[in-house]
C-alpha positions as CSV (number, residue, x, y, z in Angstrom):
1,X,-0.1,0.0,0.2
2,X,1.6,3.2,-0.9
3,X,1.9,5.8,2.0
4,X,0.3,9.1,2.4
5,X,3.1,12.1,1.8
6,X,2.4,15.0,3.5
7,X,3.6,18.2,1.6
8,X,4.9,20.9,4.2
9,X,5.6,24.5,3.5
10,X,8.8,26.1,5.0
11,X,8.6,28.9,2.9
12,X,5.7,29.9,3.6
13,X,5.9,29.7,7.3
14,X,8.8,32.1,6.9
15,X,6.6,34.5,5.5
16,X,3.8,34.1,7.9
17,X,6.7,34.6,10.5
18,X,7.7,37.8,8.9
19,X,4.2,39.1,9.3
20,X,4.1,37.9,12.7
21,X,7.2,39.5,13.8
22,X,6.3,42.7,11.9
23,X,3.2,43.2,13.5
24,X,4.9,42.1,17.3
25,X,7.5,44.8,16.6
26,X,4.9,47.4,15.7
27,X,3.0,46.7,19.0
28,X,6.2,46.2,21.0
29,X,7.5,50.0,19.9
30,X,4.3,51.9,19.0
31,X,1.4,50.5,21.1
32,X,2.8,49.0,24.0
33,X,6.1,51.3,24.4
34,X,8.1,48.3,25.8
35,X,11.1,49.2,23.8
36,X,12.2,52.8,24.0
37,X,14.2,54.4,20.7
38,X,17.4,54.7,22.3
39,X,19.5,54.9,19.1
40,X,19.0,53.7,15.5
41,X,20.9,51.2,15.8
42,X,19.5,49.5,19.0
43,X,15.9,50.0,17.4
44,X,17.0,47.7,14.2
45,X,18.6,45.5,16.3
46,X,15.6,45.0,18.5
47,X,13.0,44.3,15.4
48,X,15.7,42.3,13.6
49,X,15.8,40.0,16.6
50,X,12.2,40.5,16.9
51,X,11.6,39.2,13.1
52,X,13.9,36.4,13.1
53,X,12.6,34.9,16.5
54,X,8.8,35.1,14.9
55,X,10.2,33.6,11.2
56,X,11.5,30.3,13.2
57,X,8.4,30.0,15.0
58,X,6.8,30.3,11.7
59,X,9.0,27.7,10.1
60,X,8.6,25.3,13.1
61,X,5.0,25.4,12.9
62,X,5.3,24.6,8.7
63,X,7.1,21.1,9.8
64,X,5.3,20.2,13.0
65,X,1.8,21.7,12.4
66,X,-1.0,19.3,11.6
67,X,-1.8,19.3,8.0
68,X,-4.9,20.1,7.0
69,X,-7.2,18.7,4.0
70,X,-7.6,20.8,1.5
71,X,-10.4,21.1,-1.1
72,X,-8.3,20.4,-4.0
73,X,-7.0,16.7,-2.5
74,X,-10.2,15.2,-3.1
75,X,-11.1,17.0,-6.5
76,X,-9.8,14.2,-8.4
77,X,-11.6,11.5,-6.7
78,X,-14.8,10.6,-8.2
79,X,-17.3,9.3,-6.3
80,X,-19.2,6.5,-8.1
81,X,-23.3,7.2,-8.7
82,X,-25.1,5.0,-6.1
83,X,-26.6,1.5,-7.8
84,X,-30.2,1.2,-8.5
85,X,-30.9,-0.8,-5.6
86,X,-29.0,1.4,-2.9
87,X,-31.7,3.9,-3.3
88,X,-33.9,4.6,-0.2
89,X,-37.7,6.0,-0.7
90,X,-38.5,9.5,0.3
91,X,-40.3,9.1,4.4
92,X,-43.7,8.6,4.2
93,X,-45.8,11.7,5.4
94,X,-47.3,11.4,8.7
95,X,-50.3,9.3,9.3
96,X,-49.4,7.3,5.7
97,X,-47.6,4.1,5.8
98,X,-44.4,3.9,4.1
99,X,-44.5,3.2,0.6
100,X,-42.8,-0.5,-0.5
101,X,-39.5,-1.2,-0.9
102,X,-38.3,-1.3,-4.6
103,X,-38.3,-4.9,-6.0
104,X,-34.9,-6.6,-6.9
105,X,-34.5,-6.2,-10.4
106,X,-32.0,-9.0,-11.2
107,X,-32.5,-11.2,-14.4
108,X,-34.7,-14.2,-14.2
109,X,-33.4,-17.6,-14.5
110,X,-31.8,-19.0,-17.2
111,X,-34.3,-21.7,-18.7
112,X,-33.3,-25.3,-18.7
113,X,-31.6,-27.1,-22.0
114,X,-34.7,-29.1,-23.5
115,X,-32.1,-31.0,-25.4
116,X,-30.6,-32.5,-22.2
117,X,-32.3,-35.2,-20.6
118,X,-33.9,-34.5,-17.2
119,X,-32.2,-35.5,-13.9
120,X,-35.2,-38.2,-13.0
121,X,-35.6,-39.5,-16.3
122,X,-33.3,-42.7,-17.3
123,X,-31.4,-42.1,-20.8
124,X,-32.8,-44.6,-23.5
125,X,-31.2,-48.1,-24.0
126,X,-29.4,-48.4,-27.1
127,X,-29.5,-51.9,-27.3
128,X,-33.3,-52.1,-27.4
């Protein structure tokens, strides 16, 4: 049996990590004022550290996260239509009896071969 291979996308994880890092840096510097603007070099260093950490987290998430099923994964598989005998009748309205089940539409049995003698008859005696 063939094993199912799961595709992983580390580049996507890095890009999402970059976006996460930019958002985290924005909120840490401008909204919450956790880091002060001491010098340009210090601010850039702190932003780069935040971006690298977020990108590493995004790449790790791309490798260890559970795979999700995409709609294109099942698009190629064709589902066969139900067999004629598998269809269920619609439910009966309140107070009425349900409709009868569909009868088996199997072909009739093959007719007996008329040239062969029946099992209960004896073959004719050739010496007579």
